[in-house]
C-alpha positions as CSV (number, residue, x, y, z in Angstrom):
1,X,-13.4,-37.4,-26.4
2,X,-11.8,-36.1,-29.6
3,X,-12.2,-33.3,-32.1
4,X,-15.5,-33.6,-34.0
5,X,-17.6,-35.1,-31.3
6,X,-20.8,-33.4,-30.6
7,X,-21.8,-33.0,-26.9
8,X,-25.5,-33.0,-25.9
9,X,-26.4,-32.8,-29.7
10,X,-25.4,-29.3,-29.9
11,X,-21.8,-28.5,-29.1
12,X,-19.2,-29.7,-31.5
13,X,-15.6,-30.1,-30.1
14,X,-12.9,-28.5,-32.1
15,X,-9.6,-28.1,-30.3
16,X,-8.4,-29.1,-26.7
17,X,-7.2,-25.7,-25.2
18,X,-6.5,-26.7,-21.6
19,X,-6.1,-29.7,-19.4
20,X,-5.3,-30.3,-15.7
21,X,-6.4,-31.8,-12.5
22,X,-9.6,-29.9,-12.4
23,X,-10.7,-31.2,-15.8
24,X,-10.4,-30.4,-19.5
25,X,-11.4,-27.4,-21.7
26,X,-12.4,-27.5,-25.3
27,X,-13.0,-24.9,-27.9
28,X,-16.3,-25.8,-29.5
29,X,-18.9,-24.7,-31.9
30,X,-22.5,-24.1,-30.8
31,X,-24.3,-25.6,-33.7
32,X,-27.7,-24.0,-32.8
33,X,-26.4,-20.4,-32.5
34,X,-23.4,-20.8,-34.6
35,X,-21.0,-19.3,-32.1
36,X,-17.7,-20.4,-30.7
37,X,-17.9,-21.4,-27.0
38,X,-15.8,-23.1,-24.4
39,X,-16.7,-26.5,-22.9
40,X,-15.4,-27.6,-19.7
41,X,-15.5,-31.1,-18.3
42,X,-14.8,-32.1,-14.7
43,X,-11.6,-34.1,-14.2
44,X,-13.3,-36.6,-11.8
45,X,-15.9,-37.1,-9.2
46,X,-19.5,-36.6,-9.8
47,X,-19.3,-33.3,-11.5
48,X,-20.4,-31.4,-8.5
49,X,-17.9,-28.6,-9.1
50,X,-19.3,-28.1,-12.5
51,X,-22.8,-28.0,-11.2
52,X,-21.8,-25.3,-8.5
53,X,-20.0,-23.3,-11.1
54,X,-22.9,-23.3,-13.5
55,X,-25.3,-22.1,-10.8
56,X,-23.0,-19.4,-9.5
57,X,-22.2,-18.3,-13.1
58,X,-25.9,-18.1,-14.0
59,X,-26.4,-15.8,-11.1
60,X,-23.5,-13.4,-12.2
61,X,-23.3,-11.3,-15.4
62,X,-20.3,-9.0,-15.5
63,X,-18.1,-7.7,-18.4
64,X,-15.0,-8.9,-16.6
65,X,-16.2,-12.4,-15.6
66,X,-16.3,-15.3,-18.0
67,X,-19.9,-15.8,-18.8
68,X,-21.6,-19.2,-18.2
69,X,-24.2,-20.2,-20.9
70,X,-25.4,-23.7,-19.9
71,X,-24.6,-27.0,-18.2
72,X,-25.2,-30.2,-20.1
73,X,-24.7,-34.0,-19.6
74,X,-23.3,-36.4,-22.1
75,X,-22.6,-40.1,-21.3
76,X,-23.2,-39.2,-17.6
77,X,-20.5,-36.6,-17.6
78,X,-21.3,-33.1,-16.8
79,X,-20.1,-30.2,-19.1
80,X,-20.2,-26.5,-18.5
81,X,-20.8,-24.3,-21.6
82,X,-19.0,-20.9,-21.3
83,X,-17.8,-17.9,-23.1
84,X,-14.9,-18.6,-25.3
85,X,-12.2,-15.8,-24.9
86,X,-9.2,-15.8,-27.1
87,X,-6.8,-14.8,-24.4
88,X,-3.8,-15.9,-22.3
89,X,-3.8,-16.2,-18.5
90,X,-1.7,-13.8,-16.5
91,X,0.5,-16.8,-15.5
92,X,1.2,-17.6,-19.1
93,X,1.8,-13.9,-20.1
94,X,4.4,-13.4,-17.4
95,X,6.1,-16.8,-18.1
96,X,6.4,-16.1,-21.7
97,X,6.9,-12.3,-21.9
98,X,8.2,-11.5,-18.5
99,X,6.8,-9.1,-15.8
100,X,3.9,-6.8,-16.5
101,X,4.6,-3.1,-16.6
102,X,3.1,-1.4,-13.6
103,X,0.6,0.6,-15.5
104,X,-0.6,-2.5,-17.3
105,X,-0.9,-4.4,-14.1
106,X,-2.9,-1.5,-12.6
107,X,-5.3,-1.7,-15.6
108,X,-5.7,-5.5,-15.4
109,X,-6.2,-5.4,-11.6
110,X,-8.8,-2.7,-11.8
111,X,-10.9,-4.7,-14.2
112,X,-10.6,-7.8,-12.0
113,X,-11.4,-5.7,-8.9
114,X,-14.7,-4.6,-10.4
115,X,-15.6,-8.2,-11.1
116,X,-14.9,-9.2,-7.6
117,X,-17.0,-6.2,-6.3
118,X,-19.9,-7.5,-8.4
119,X,-19.5,-10.9,-6.9
120,X,-19.2,-9.6,-3.4
121,X,-22.3,-7.4,-3.9
122,X,-24.2,-10.7,-4.5
123,X,-22.8,-12.4,-1.5
124,X,-20.2,-14.5,-3.5
125,X,-16.6,-15.0,-2.8
126,X,-14.3,-16.3,-5.5
127,X,-11.9,-18.1,-3.2
128,X,-9.2,-18.8,-6.0
129,X,-7.9,-15.6,-7.5
130,X,-4.5,-16.4,-9.0
131,X,-2.6,-15.6,-12.2
132,X,-4.0,-18.8,-13.8
133,X,-7.5,-17.5,-13.4
134,X,-7.0,-14.1,-14.8
135,X,-7.4,-14.0,-18.6
136,X,-6.2,-11.1,-20.6
137,X,-6.8,-10.5,-24.3
138,X,-4.4,-8.8,-26.9
139,X,-6.5,-5.7,-26.5
140,X,-6.0,-5.6,-22.8
141,X,-9.5,-6.8,-21.6
142,X,-9.2,-8.9,-18.4
143,X,-11.8,-11.4,-17.2
144,X,-11.9,-13.6,-14.2
145,X,-12.3,-17.3,-14.7
146,X,-13.1,-20.5,-12.8
147,X,-15.8,-20.2,-10.3
148,X,-15.6,-23.8,-9.5
149,X,-14.7,-23.3,-5.9
150,X,-16.5,-20.0,-5.4
151,X,-18.9,-19.7,-2.5
152,X,-22.4,-18.3,-2.5
153,X,-25.1,-18.6,0.2
154,X,-27.7,-19.9,-2.3
155,X,-25.5,-22.8,-3.4
156,X,-25.0,-25.9,-1.2
157,X,-21.5,-27.3,-0.8
158,X,-20.5,-30.9,-0.7
159,X,-16.8,-30.3,0.0
160,X,-15.0,-28.7,2.9
161,X,-15.2,-25.0,2.5
162,X,-12.1,-24.0,4.2
163,X,-9.8,-26.0,1.9
164,X,-10.5,-24.1,-1.3
165,X,-7.8,-21.9,-2.9
166,X,-4.2,-22.1,-4.1
167,X,-1.3,-22.1,-1.7
168,X,0.6,-18.9,-1.9
169,X,-2.6,-16.8,-2.7
170,X,-4.5,-17.6,0.5
171,X,-4.9,-14.8,3.0
172,X,-3.4,-15.3,6.4
173,X,-6.9,-15.7,8.1
174,X,-7.7,-18.5,5.6
175,X,-4.5,-20.3,6.5
176,X,-5.5,-19.9,10.1
177,X,-8.7,-21.8,9.4
178,X,-11.2,-19.0,9.0
179,X,-13.7,-19.0,6.3
180,X,-13.2,-17.0,3.1
181,X,-14.6,-13.5,2.8
182,X,-14.5,-10.7,0.3
183,X,-11.3,-9.5,2.0
184,X,-9.6,-12.8,1.1
185,X,-10.2,-12.3,-2.6
186,X,-8.8,-8.7,-2.3
187,X,-5.6,-10.2,-0.7
188,X,-5.4,-12.8,-3.4
189,X,-5.8,-10.2,-6.2
190,X,-3.1,-8.1,-4.4
191,X,-0.5,-11.2,-4.4
192,X,-1.6,-11.9,-8.0
193,X,-0.7,-8.4,-9.2
194,X,2.5,-8.3,-7.1
195,X,3.8,-11.5,-8.7
196,X,2.8,-10.2,-12.2
197,X,5.1,-7.1,-11.8
198,X,7.9,-8.7,-9.8
199,X,11.2,-8.0,-11.4
200,X,10.0,-5.3,-13.8
201,X,12.8,-2.7,-14.2
202,X,10.4,0.2,-14.0
203,X,8.9,0.2,-10.5
204,X,5.8,2.3,-9.5
205,X,5.6,3.2,-5.9
206,X,1.9,4.3,-6.3
207,X,1.0,0.7,-7.4
208,X,3.2,-0.6,-4.6
209,X,1.2,1.3,-2.0
210,X,-2.0,0.0,-3.4
211,X,-0.8,-3.6,-3.2
212,X,0.5,-3.1,0.3
213,X,-3.0,-2.1,1.4
214,X,-4.6,-5.1,-0.5
215,X,-2.1,-7.6,1.1
216,X,-2.4,-6.1,4.6
217,X,-2.2,-9.0,7.1
218,X,-5.2,-7.5,8.9
219,X,-8.3,-8.1,6.7
220,X,-10.0,-5.0,8.3
221,X,-7.3,-2.8,6.9
222,X,-7.7,-3.9,3.3
223,X,-9.7,-1.9,0.9
224,X,-12.9,-3.4,-0.4
225,X,-12.9,-4.6,-4.0
226,X,-14.7,-1.5,-5.3
227,X,-12.2,0.8,-3.5
228,X,-9.3,-1.4,-4.8
229,X,-10.6,-0.9,-8.3
230,X,-10.6,2.9,-7.9
231,X,-7.1,2.8,-6.4
232,X,-5.7,0.5,-9.1
233,X,-7.3,2.7,-11.8
234,X,-5.3,5.6,-10.3
235,X,-2.0,3.7,-10.2
236,X,0.7,3.7,-12.8
237,X,1.0,7.4,-13.1
238,X,4.0,8.3,-10.9
239,X,6.8,6.3,-12.5
240,X,10.0,5.9,-10.3
241,X,13.6,5.4,-11.3
242,X,14.3,3.6,-8.1
243,X,12.6,0.5,-6.7
244,X,10.8,1.3,-3.4
245,X,9.8,-1.6,-1.2
246,X,6.8,0.1,0.1
247,X,4.5,-2.6,-0.8
248,X,4.3,-6.2,-2.0
249,X,6.2,-5.6,-5.1
250,X,9.8,-6.4,-3.9
251,X,9.0,-9.3,-1.9
252,X,6.2,-10.9,-4.1
253,X,8.3,-13.9,-5.0
254,X,9.2,-14.7,-1.4
255,X,5.7,-13.9,-0.2
256,X,4.1,-16.5,-2.5
257,X,6.9,-19.1,-2.1
258,X,7.2,-18.8,1.7
259,X,3.5,-18.6,2.1
260,X,2.8,-21.6,-0.1
261,X,5.1,-23.7,2.1
262,X,3.5,-22.3,5.3
263,X,-0.1,-23.0,4.0
264,X,0.8,-26.6,3.2
265,X,1.8,-27.4,6.9
266,X,-0.9,-28.6,9.1
267,X,-1.8,-26.0,11.6
268,X,0.4,-23.3,10.1
269,X,-0.6,-19.8,10.8
270,X,2.4,-17.6,9.7
271,X,1.9,-15.3,6.8
272,X,3.6,-12.6,5.0
273,X,3.2,-9.0,6.0
274,X,2.2,-6.0,4.0
275,X,5.0,-3.4,3.3
276,X,8.6,-3.3,4.1
277,X,10.0,-0.4,6.0
278,X,11.2,2.3,3.5
279,X,14.9,2.0,2.6
280,X,15.2,-1.7,2.6
281,X,13.8,-5.1,3.5
282,X,15.0,-7.8,6.0
283,X,16.4,-10.9,4.7
284,X,16.9,-14.5,5.9
285,X,16.5,-14.9,9.6
286,X,17.3,-11.4,10.4
287,X,13.6,-10.5,11.1
288,X,10.1,-11.5,11.1
289,X,6.8,-9.9,10.5
290,X,4.0,-9.0,13.1
291,X,1.0,-7.2,11.7
292,X,2.6,-4.9,9.2
293,X,5.5,-3.8,11.6
294,X,9.0,-5.0,11.5
295,X,10.3,-7.0,14.4
296,X,13.9,-8.5,14.7
297,X,14.3,-12.1,15.6
298,X,14.4,-11.4,19.2
299,X,10.9,-9.9,19.2
300,X,12.0,-6.4,20.4
301,X,10.3,-3.7,18.3
302,X,12.8,-1.4,16.8
303,X,12.6,2.2,15.6
304,X,14.8,4.6,13.6
305,X,15.2,7.6,15.9
306,X,16.0,11.1,14.8
307,X,16.5,14.7,16.1
308,X,16.2,18.1,14.5
309,X,15.9,20.9,13.7
310,X,19.2,21.2,11.9
311,X,22.1,18.8,11.4
312,X,24.6,20.6,13.4
313,X,22.4,21.2,16.4
314,X,21.3,17.6,16.4
315,X,24.9,16.3,16.4
316,X,25.6,18.7,19.4
317,X,22.8,17.0,21.5
318,X,24.1,14.4,24.1
319,X,21.2,12.1,23.0
320,X,22.7,11.8,19.5
321,X,26.2,11.3,21.0
322,X,25.3,8.9,23.6
323,X,22.6,6.7,22.0
324,X,22.1,5.2,18.6
325,X,20.0,8.2,17.1
326,X,20.6,7.5,13.4
327,X,18.5,10.1,11.7
328,X,19.3,13.9,11.4
329,X,16.4,16.3,10.7
330,X,16.5,19.6,8.9
331,X,13.5,22.0,9.0
332,X,13.3,23.8,5.7
333,X,11.1,26.9,6.3
334,X,11.2,29.1,3.3
335,X,13.1,29.6,-0.1
336,X,15.6,31.9,1.7
337,X,16.9,28.9,3.5
338,X,18.2,27.4,0.3
339,X,21.5,29.3,0.1
340,X,22.6,28.4,3.6
341,X,21.7,24.7,3.1
342,X,23.5,24.6,-0.3
343,X,26.7,25.7,1.5
344,X,26.3,22.6,3.7
345,X,26.0,20.2,0.8
346,X,29.7,19.3,0.7
347,X,30.3,19.6,4.5
348,X,27.5,18.7,7.0
349,X,25.4,16.8,4.6
350,X,28.1,14.8,3.0
351,X,29.8,14.1,6.3
352,X,26.4,12.8,7.8
353,X,26.0,10.4,4.9
354,X,29.5,9.3,5.3
355,X,28.8,8.3,9.0
356,X,25.8,6.4,8.0
357,X,23.1,8.8,9.2
358,X,19.8,8.9,7.4
359,X,18.7,12.5,6.7
360,X,15.3,13.9,7.0
361,X,13.9,17.2,5.7
362,X,10.5,18.7,6.9
363,X,9.3,21.2,4.3
364,X,7.6,23.5,6.6
365,X,6.2,26.3,4.5
366,X,5.0,28.0,7.6
367,X,1.8,30.1,7.7
368,X,3.6,33.4,8.4
369,X,5.5,33.2,5.0
370,X,2.5,32.1,3.0
371,X,-1.1,33.1,4.3
372,X,-4.2,31.4,3.2
373,X,-5.9,33.4,0.3
374,X,-8.2,32.8,-2.7
375,X,-6.2,31.1,-5.5
376,X,-7.1,30.0,-8.9
377,X,-6.8,26.2,-9.7
378,X,-7.9,24.0,-12.6
379,X,-10.8,22.9,-10.3
380,X,-12.0,26.3,-9.7
381,X,-11.2,29.1,-7.2
382,X,-9.7,27.6,-4.2
383,X,-8.7,29.0,-0.9
384,X,-5.3,28.2,0.8
385,X,-1.7,28.8,0.8
386,X,-0.7,29.7,-2.9
387,X,3.0,28.9,-2.8
388,X,2.8,25.1,-2.9
389,X,0.7,25.4,-6.1
390,X,3.3,27.6,-7.8
391,X,5.9,26.7,-10.4
392,X,8.5,28.3,-7.9
393,X,7.6,25.7,-5.4
394,X,8.6,22.8,-7.8
395,X,11.8,24.7,-8.7
396,X,12.7,25.1,-5.1
397,X,12.0,21.4,-4.3
398,X,14.3,20.3,-7.1
399,X,17.1,22.6,-5.6
400,X,16.4,21.2,-2.1
401,X,16.5,17.6,-3.5
402,X,19.8,18.2,-5.2
403,X,21.3,19.7,-2.0
404,X,20.4,16.7,0.2
405,X,20.8,13.9,-2.6
406,X,22.8,10.9,-1.6
407,X,23.8,7.6,-3.3
408,X,21.1,5.2,-4.4
409,X,22.7,2.5,-2.2
410,X,23.5,4.8,0.7
411,X,21.4,5.9,3.7
412,X,17.9,7.2,2.8
413,X,16.8,10.8,2.6
414,X,13.2,11.2,4.0
415,X,11.2,14.2,2.9
416,X,8.1,15.3,4.8
417,X,6.4,17.5,2.3
418,X,4.3,20.1,4.0
419,X,4.2,20.8,7.7
420,X,0.6,20.0,8.7
421,X,-1.0,19.8,5.3
422,X,-4.5,19.8,7.0
423,X,-3.9,23.4,7.9
424,X,-3.1,24.6,4.4
425,X,-6.6,25.4,3.2
426,X,-8.6,28.3,4.5
427,X,-10.7,25.8,6.6
428,X,-8.6,23.6,8.7
429,X,-8.9,19.8,8.8
430,X,-11.9,19.3,6.5
431,X,-11.5,18.4,2.8
432,X,-15.1,19.2,1.6
433,X,-16.0,22.0,4.0
434,X,-16.9,24.1,1.1
435,X,-16.2,24.2,-2.8
436,X,-13.2,26.4,-2.3
437,X,-11.5,24.0,0.2
438,X,-12.2,21.0,-2.0
439,X,-10.8,22.8,-5.1
440,X,-7.7,23.7,-3.2
441,X,-7.0,20.3,-1.9
442,X,-7.7,18.7,-5.2
443,X,-5.0,21.0,-6.7
444,X,-2.6,20.4,-3.7
445,X,-2.7,16.7,-4.3
446,X,-1.7,17.2,-7.9
447,X,1.2,19.5,-6.9
448,X,2.4,17.1,-4.2
449,X,2.7,14.3,-6.7
450,X,4.5,16.5,-9.1
451,X,6.9,17.7,-6.3
452,X,7.4,14.1,-5.1
453,X,8.4,13.1,-8.5
454,X,10.7,16.0,-8.9
455,X,12.5,15.4,-5.5
456,X,13.0,11.6,-6.5
457,X,14.4,12.6,-9.9
458,X,17.0,14.8,-8.3
459,X,17.7,12.7,-5.2
460,X,17.9,8.9,-6.0
461,X,17.9,8.0,-2.3
462,X,14.8,10.1,-1.5
463,X,11.5,8.9,0.0
464,X,8.6,11.3,0.1
465,X,5.5,11.7,2.4
466,X,2.9,14.2,3.1
467,X,2.9,15.6,6.6
468,X,-0.3,15.6,8.7
469,X,-0.9,17.1,12.2
470,X,-1.8,14.2,14.5
471,X,-5.0,15.7,15.6
472,X,-6.6,14.8,12.2
473,X,-7.3,11.2,13.6
474,X,-10.0,12.7,15.8
475,X,-13.6,13.6,15.4
476,X,-14.5,11.9,12.1
477,X,-17.0,13.7,10.0
478,X,-17.5,12.1,6.5
479,X,-20.0,14.8,5.4
480,X,-17.2,17.4,5.5
481,X,-14.2,15.2,5.1
482,X,-13.1,16.0,8.6
483,X,-11.1,13.6,11.0
484,X,-10.0,10.3,9.4
485,X,-12.6,10.9,6.6
486,X,-10.1,13.4,5.2
487,X,-7.5,10.6,4.7
488,X,-10.0,8.8,2.5
489,X,-10.2,11.8,0.4
490,X,-6.5,11.7,0.0
491,X,-6.4,7.9,-0.4
492,X,-4.8,7.7,-3.8
493,X,-2.2,10.3,-2.9
494,X,-1.4,8.5,0.3
495,X,-1.0,5.2,-1.5
496,X,1.2,6.8,-3.9
497,X,3.5,8.1,-1.1
498,X,6.8,6.4,-0.1
499,X,5.8,6.5,3.5
500,X,3.3,8.4,5.9
501,X,4.3,11.3,8.1
502,X,2.7,12.4,11.4
503,X,3.5,15.7,13.2
504,X,2.6,15.7,16.8
505,X,2.9,19.1,18.7
506,X,-0.2,19.8,20.6
507,X,0.3,21.6,23.9
508,X,-2.4,19.6,25.7
509,X,-1.1,16.0,25.0
510,X,-0.3,13.8,22.0
511,X,-0.7,10.2,23.2
512,X,-4.1,9.2,21.6
513,X,-3.5,11.6,18.7
514,X,-0.3,9.8,17.7
515,X,-1.8,6.3,18.2
516,X,-5.0,7.2,16.3
517,X,-3.0,8.8,13.4
518,X,-0.5,6.0,13.2
519,X,-3.4,3.5,13.1
520,X,-5.2,5.4,10.4
521,X,-2.1,6.2,8.1
522,X,-0.7,2.7,8.7
523,X,-3.3,1.5,6.4
524,X,-1.5,3.3,3.5
525,X,2.1,2.6,4.2
526,X,4.9,2.7,6.9
527,X,4.6,5.6,9.3
528,X,7.0,8.2,10.8
529,X,6.4,10.5,13.6
530,X,8.2,13.2,11.6
531,X,8.3,15.9,14.3
532,X,7.4,15.4,17.9
533,X,7.0,18.6,20.0
534,X,8.0,22.2,19.6
535,X,8.7,25.2,21.6
536,X,5.1,25.5,22.7
537,X,4.9,22.0,24.0
538,X,5.0,22.1,27.9
539,X,7.6,20.1,29.7
540,X,4.9,18.3,31.6
541,X,3.2,17.2,28.3
542,X,6.5,16.0,26.7
543,X,7.2,13.9,30.0
544,X,3.7,12.4,29.8
545,X,3.8,11.8,26.1
546,X,7.2,10.2,26.2
547,X,6.7,7.9,29.2
548,X,3.3,6.7,27.7
549,X,4.3,6.4,24.0
550,X,7.9,5.1,24.3
551,X,7.4,2.1,26.5
552,X,8.3,-1.4,25.1
553,X,4.6,-2.3,24.9
554,X,3.5,1.0,23.2
555,X,6.5,0.8,20.7
556,X,5.4,-2.8,19.9
557,X,1.9,-1.8,19.3
558,X,2.8,1.2,17.1
559,X,5.3,-0.8,15.1
560,X,2.5,-3.4,14.6
561,X,0.6,-0.6,13.0
562,X,3.6,0.2,10.7
563,X,5.5,2.9,12.7
564,X,9.0,2.7,11.7
565,X,10.6,6.0,12.8
566,X,10.3,8.7,15.6
567,X,11.9,12.2,15.3
568,X,12.2,14.7,18.0
569,X,11.6,18.1,16.5
570,X,14.5,19.8,18.4
571,X,16.9,19.0,21.2
572,X,15.1,21.6,23.3
573,X,11.8,19.4,23.3
574,X,13.5,17.0,25.5
575,X,16.0,19.2,27.3
576,X,13.2,21.4,28.8
577,X,11.5,18.3,30.1
578,X,14.4,17.6,32.4
579,X,17.3,15.3,32.7
580,X,15.3,12.3,34.0
581,X,13.2,12.4,30.8
582,X,16.4,12.8,28.6
583,X,17.9,9.7,30.5
584,X,14.7,7.8,30.0
585,X,14.7,8.4,26.2
586,X,18.4,7.5,26.0
587,X,17.6,4.2,27.5
588,X,14.7,3.6,25.2
589,X,16.8,4.4,22.2
590,X,19.7,2.2,23.2
591,X,17.3,-0.8,23.6
592,X,15.0,-0.1,20.6
593,X,17.0,2.1,18.2
594,X,18.1,0.7,14.9
595,X,20.3,1.6,11.9
596,X,18.8,3.1,8.8
597,X,18.3,0.7,6.0
C-alpha cells in the first residue's frame, strides 16, 4: 500500500503514521464524509484482532477513548477505521521532552481513568494500558487507544486470554496466571503514570500516594477506576521540595524493568510492591517485598521502634539504652511548649540527630486547651476545635518545624499532626453526622494540607501524617461517615500524606483495633503506630496487647499491611506492666528493630 491508494472505495491513504508488529496505521481521508480518519491494518494473521477491536469499539463511546467508525475489507485484508487524533503517545512525550510534571500527569491520568471506568461499567477490560497507548494532544486532551487485546464478555476470543498485555505493566495477579480484571487496568495505569513522572525534579507526594494505592500488590486494595479518577483529579496541588518515596514514583523505572524480566520467565510470580517505607527505599539484595510491607532478605519483618513522650525521658529508659530503639518521640501539647522546645534545638535535638535517631513529634492539641465550639468556615458554620483552623496554628507549626528540622539527607522527622483527629469535631468519629460536623472536617482537611506544606517547607527531612484513634476502624456506617467510612471521606487527604498514623490508647484492649486500623490505613500509605498506651491504659491491657501484637507472626502480618514503625507513648506505659513485659519487648526490639532510613 502507498499514499493515494483508496481502501474499500472510500478511504484514501495519505501518510503512514505508525508501524509495528501489531500492524500499520495510516492517516486517511474519508471521501464520503470529507473528514480525516485513521486506518489500521493488522500486521499478520486473519485480522481477528481488528475484528475484535471493531466490535469492542462499536460498543464504547467515550470522550477519552479513540472512537471506532467502521471495519472494512480490501484485498482480503481487514482495516479498522478510527478517529484520527493529532497527538503524541505518552511514551513519545517522555522520550522527547523528559518526565511529565506531576500536575500534568494527574490530569492525563484522571482522563484515562474515566475512560477505564466507562469500559469497566460495560464489562470490558482494556488489558494493555501502557504509555504507548495513551495519546495526548497539544491542548492536554488524553485518549486511550488500542482495544485490540481488550476483553468483553460479548466478544469471542480466538487467542489465549491470559497472555495479553505488555511486560512491565502487568499486575502481579496477571503474571501469576489469573485473568485480567478492572483492577489490573488500574494497576497498569498506575505504573504508566509512575514511569511518566519518574525523574521529574518537582515531586508531588499527593500523586505519589495515589499511585501507591493504584499499584498495590493486592488487587482488593486498589481503588476502582472511577475512584482513581477522583483521586488523580485532586493530585498535583501539594508541591514538595523533597522527593518522597511514598508511592511508585521513586521506584517506577526499577518496578517496570524488574517486573518485565520477571513476567517473561515461565511460571514467575514475583512482582513489585506498592510504597516504600518513608525516609528511604531498599536497594539491591538488601530487601524484598511482601504485600506492601518491607522485609529484609532473611525474611524477618522489621520495625522502627520509638519511645516518648520527650527526648530526655526516652533516652533515660533502659529499653532505649539496651535495645535498638531508634526513634525518639516528643508530645507537643500547646503553643506554650514552643519556648522550652526551642531551647532544646541545639542540644537534645541536635545530639539526637547526630546519634542517628529519627525524631517524631505528636501534635496533640488536647481537648482541655481547645474545646469543641461552633466555628465559621468557608463551608458554613462548623462545630469542633477552632485552633487547628486558625492562622496562629500554621504559624506555630512553622516554628515547631524549624525547631526540629534536620538535614535532608539525615534521619527523618516524623510529625503526627493532630492527636486523634476523629475526636476534633463536636460529634466523635463520624464525618457526616450533621452539616456542622461535615463543614468542620472539610475545613480541617484544607488546614491540615496547609500545615503539612508549611512543616515540610521549614524542615526538609519532615514527613507528615494525620493521627487517628485506632477505634475508628470499628463499626462501619457509611451513612454517617462513621467507622472506616470516615477514611473514605478523607481519602484525598490520606493519599496526600507522607505516611499514616494510628494512636492506640483504649483502656479495654487495642489488639483488634490496631490490626483493623493498620489494614484500613495501609491502603493509603505506610503506617506508624504513633502512640501506644497512656497513663490510663491498665498494666493488664498493656501486657495482653504487647504479647499479642508484637509476636513474630503478628509483626509480619502488620508489616504486610504496611506497618513500618511502632512508638510507645511513654516509658511508663511499659514500666507499669512489669519487668517481664519490659524484658519481652526488649527481646522483640533486638530481633525485629531497624535503623531509620
